[in-house]
N, C-alpha and C positions, 0 to 999 in steps of 0.2 A: 068243436066246430069243424066243418069240412072245408078245406082250402085246396084249391087246384092251383098248382104252380106250373105255368106254361114255361117250358124250358127247364123243367125240374131235374133234368139229368146233367145239365151243363155246369160250368164253373161256378157261377153265382147261384144258380137254381139248386144244385145239390147241397150247398151250404144252407140255403134258406129252408129246404125240406128237412134237413137234420134238426135245425133249430126249432122249427114248427112242431116236429114230432116230439122233441124233448118237452115242448110246452103242452103236450097232451092232445094236440089237434089230429084229426083224421086228415091226412095229406095225400093228394094224388100228384105224383111227380110226372106231369104230362109232357111227353115228348114223342117225336116220331119213333124213337127206340121202343116206346111203350104203347104204340098204336094210337097216339093222339097227335094230330098234325094240324096246326093252326093255318097252314097254307092250303091244304086240300080239304080241310074240314073233317077229315077222318077221325072218329072217336070223340069228337067234341061233345056231342049230346050226352053220351054215356058218362064221360068224365065230369060233366057239370051237374049231373043229377044229384040233388040234395046239397049242393055246395052253397055256401054263404059268401065266399070270397074267391076271387081269381087274382093271382099275382102273375103279371106278365113279365117274365124275365127272358123271353126268347130273343135270339139275336140272328141277324141275317148271316147266311153262309158266305155272302159276298159283300164287299164294301164299295163296290163300283156304284157310282151315283144312282143310276137308273135301277139297278138290281136291288139295292138296299131300300130305296123308296118303295118299289113294288112289293118287297117283302113286308114292310111294316103296314102299308095300306091294305094289302090282301089279308094279312093276319088280323088286323082290326076289323075288317069287313066280315070275317068269319067268327071271330071271338064274341063281339058285342051281341049279335043276334042269338048266338047259342047261349050266352049268359042270360039274356033277357028271357028266352024261352024256358030256362030252368029256374028262373026267379032269383038269380044271383044278385045280391044287394050291393056288393062292393067290388070295384075293379081297380087294381093298383098296377101301375106300369113303372118300370125302372126308367128313370130319366137321367139327363145330364144337365148340370147347371149351365146356364147361358147359351143353350142351343139356339135360341132365337136371335142371338147377337153375333153369330159366327157364320161366315160364308163357307160352309163345308157340306158336301153332299150327304155324309152320314148324319150330321146334325140336322140338316133339313128333313131328312127322313124321320128322325126322332121327333121333330116338331109335328110332322104329319101324324105320327103315332099318337102323340098327346092330343091332337085335335080330334 
């Protein structure tokens, strides 16, 4: 199965990529380092070709309230149409427990990502 890991070269993403590869999956470690950028849209179409699953493990480079919200909203607006266009059947996003019950800018941004 082809799985695209957005943020696949990061702390959590690189571990997920290794585990998925050990499981025999075809894995794309998608990140700006590899020419795939969920903010600009660069490389998304190519990365998604023939993928069945996208795992979104990307994280904002800034934790400032406005910047992190913009990051997750922009990333989602780019990822979901690219996935739909490629026929991706499953989208998995890393979440945090109780984000909807905490008044914190980063958590509000994660709720926006989930929505």
